[in-house]
C-alpha positions as CSV (number, residue, x, y, z in Angstrom):
1,L,0.0,0.0,0.0
2,I,1.5,3.3,-1.0
3,D,-1.4,5.7,-0.7
4,R,-5.1,6.2,0.0
5,A,-7.1,8.8,-1.9
6,T,-10.6,9.8,-3.0
7,V,-10.7,10.4,-6.8
8,K,-12.9,13.0,-8.4
9,G,-16.5,12.1,-7.8
10,A,-15.8,9.3,-5.3
11,K,-16.9,9.5,-1.6
12,E,-14.8,6.6,-0.3
13,P,-11.0,6.4,-0.6
14,I,-9.4,3.8,-2.7
15,E,-6.0,2.2,-1.9
16,F,-3.1,2.5,-4.3
17,Y,-0.3,-0.1,-4.7
18,T,3.0,-0.1,-6.5
19,C,5.5,-2.7,-7.6
20,D,9.1,-1.8,-7.8
21,I,10.9,-3.3,-10.7
22,D,14.0,-2.5,-12.7
23,P,13.8,-3.8,-16.3
24,S,17.5,-3.2,-17.0
25,P,18.6,-6.8,-16.2
26,L,16.4,-8.2,-19.0
27,Q,18.1,-9.1,-22.2
28,V,16.4,-8.6,-25.5
29,D,17.6,-10.5,-28.6
30,T,17.7,-7.9,-31.3
31,S,19.7,-9.8,-33.8
32,D,18.4,-9.9,-37.3
33,E,18.4,-13.7,-37.4
34,A,16.2,-13.9,-34.3
35,N,13.8,-11.3,-35.6
36,E,13.5,-12.9,-39.1
37,N,12.4,-16.2,-37.6
38,I,9.6,-14.7,-35.5
39,D,6.3,-13.7,-37.0
40,K,5.1,-10.6,-35.2
41,K,1.4,-11.8,-35.4
42,V,2.3,-15.1,-33.8
43,L,4.1,-13.3,-30.9
44,K,1.0,-11.0,-30.4
45,V,-1.3,-14.0,-30.3
46,R,0.9,-15.9,-27.9
47,A,1.1,-12.9,-25.6
48,R,-2.6,-12.4,-25.7
49,M,-3.3,-16.1,-25.0
50,R,-0.9,-16.0,-22.0
51,R,-2.5,-12.8,-20.7
52,D,-6.0,-14.3,-21.1
53,N,-4.9,-17.5,-19.4
54,L,-3.4,-15.6,-16.4
55,R,-6.6,-13.5,-16.2
56,R,-8.8,-16.6,-16.1
57,Q,-6.7,-18.2,-13.4
58,A,-6.6,-15.0,-11.3
59,M,-10.4,-14.6,-11.6
60,S,-11.0,-18.2,-10.7
61,E,-8.7,-17.9,-7.7
62,K,-6.4,-20.5,-9.2
63,L,-3.6,-18.0,-9.4
64,Y,-2.5,-15.4,-6.9
65,I,-0.6,-12.7,-8.7
66,H,1.9,-12.2,-5.8
67,T,3.2,-15.7,-6.4
68,L,4.4,-14.7,-9.8
69,F,7.1,-12.6,-8.1
70,E,8.5,-15.8,-6.7
71,T,8.2,-18.0,-9.9
72,E,8.5,-15.9,-13.0
73,Q,12.2,-15.5,-13.9
74,E,11.8,-12.2,-15.6
75,L,10.0,-10.7,-12.5
76,I,12.7,-12.2,-10.3
77,A,15.4,-10.6,-12.4
78,M,13.6,-7.2,-12.4
79,R,13.3,-7.3,-8.6
80,A,16.9,-8.4,-7.9
81,N,18.2,-4.8,-7.5
82,I,15.4,-3.8,-5.2
83,S,16.6,-4.5,-1.7
84,Q,14.5,-5.6,1.2
85,E,16.0,-2.8,3.2
86,F,14.5,-0.3,0.7
87,L,11.1,-2.0,0.7
88,D,10.9,-2.0,4.5
89,E,11.9,1.7,4.8
90,F,9.5,2.7,2.0
91,K,6.6,0.8,3.7
92,K,7.5,2.5,7.0
93,A,7.4,5.9,5.2
94,T,4.1,5.3,3.6
95,D,2.6,4.0,6.9
96,L,3.8,7.2,8.6
97,F,2.4,9.3,5.8
98,I,-1.1,7.7,6.0
99,E,-1.1,8.0,9.8
100,G,-0.3,11.7,9.5
101,D,3.2,11.7,11.0
102,W,4.7,13.6,8.1
103,T,7.8,14.7,9.9
104,E,8.8,11.1,10.4
105,A,7.5,10.2,7.0
106,K,9.8,12.8,5.4
107,A,12.8,11.3,7.2
108,S,11.8,7.8,6.3
109,F,11.3,8.7,2.6
110,T,14.7,10.3,2.7
111,R,16.3,7.1,4.0
112,A,14.4,5.0,1.5
113,T,15.7,7.2,-1.4
114,E,19.3,7.0,0.0
115,I,19.0,3.2,0.2
116,K,17.7,2.9,-3.3
117,G,20.2,5.4,-4.7
118,T,17.7,7.1,-6.9
119,E,14.3,8.8,-6.6
120,D,11.1,7.1,-7.7
121,G,7.7,8.3,-8.8
122,P,5.7,7.2,-5.7
123,T,8.1,8.7,-3.3
124,Q,8.2,11.9,-5.2
125,T,4.4,12.2,-5.5
126,L,3.9,11.8,-1.7
127,W,6.9,14.0,-1.0
128,N,5.5,16.8,-3.1
129,Y,2.1,16.5,-1.5
130,M,3.5,16.7,2.0
131,E,5.7,19.6,0.9
132,E,2.6,21.6,0.0
133,Y,1.7,21.4,3.7
134,N,5.2,22.0,4.9
135,F,5.4,18.4,6.0
136,Q,2.6,18.8,8.6
137,A,-0.6,16.8,8.1
138,P,-3.6,19.1,7.9
139,D,-5.8,19.3,11.0
140,D,-8.6,17.6,9.1
141,W,-6.4,14.7,7.8
142,K,-8.5,11.6,7.3
143,K,-5.7,9.3,6.4
144,Y,-6.2,9.8,2.7
145,R,-5.6,12.5,0.0
146,V,-8.5,14.1,-1.9
147,L,-7.7,14.1,-5.6
148,T,-9.5,16.8,-7.5
149,E,-8.3,15.8,-11.0
150,K,-8.6,12.5,-13.0
């Protein structure tokens, strides 16, 4: 969980989640020989069939998406550079943000960014929001943001 917010027109907040991945470890075969032997239409059909199969499994409760992060080699490779230390600190920061302890959330987001070695979108979004309020939760903070634009 990274955020809770009401979107324009909604009365109840929804929860937002994120998944940290780094696609740089993936290798793509761009050789002409490999590309000549692959029919683009066949690749699209295969990808659609795999996606449809995963969707059916997920909807029938035969597949739990979170297990793919433990079994799919590409997902494992894309998560290899995301440390548990960063994930723990980021979770701490978002929990503090939601609870309204923005002074501590600011410190925790800073530590998470230092651990990761680079800024990321979710951190920057919440940082910017807290900064609008000088890192002090508003008095009427309800543990969620109110988004006014879609």
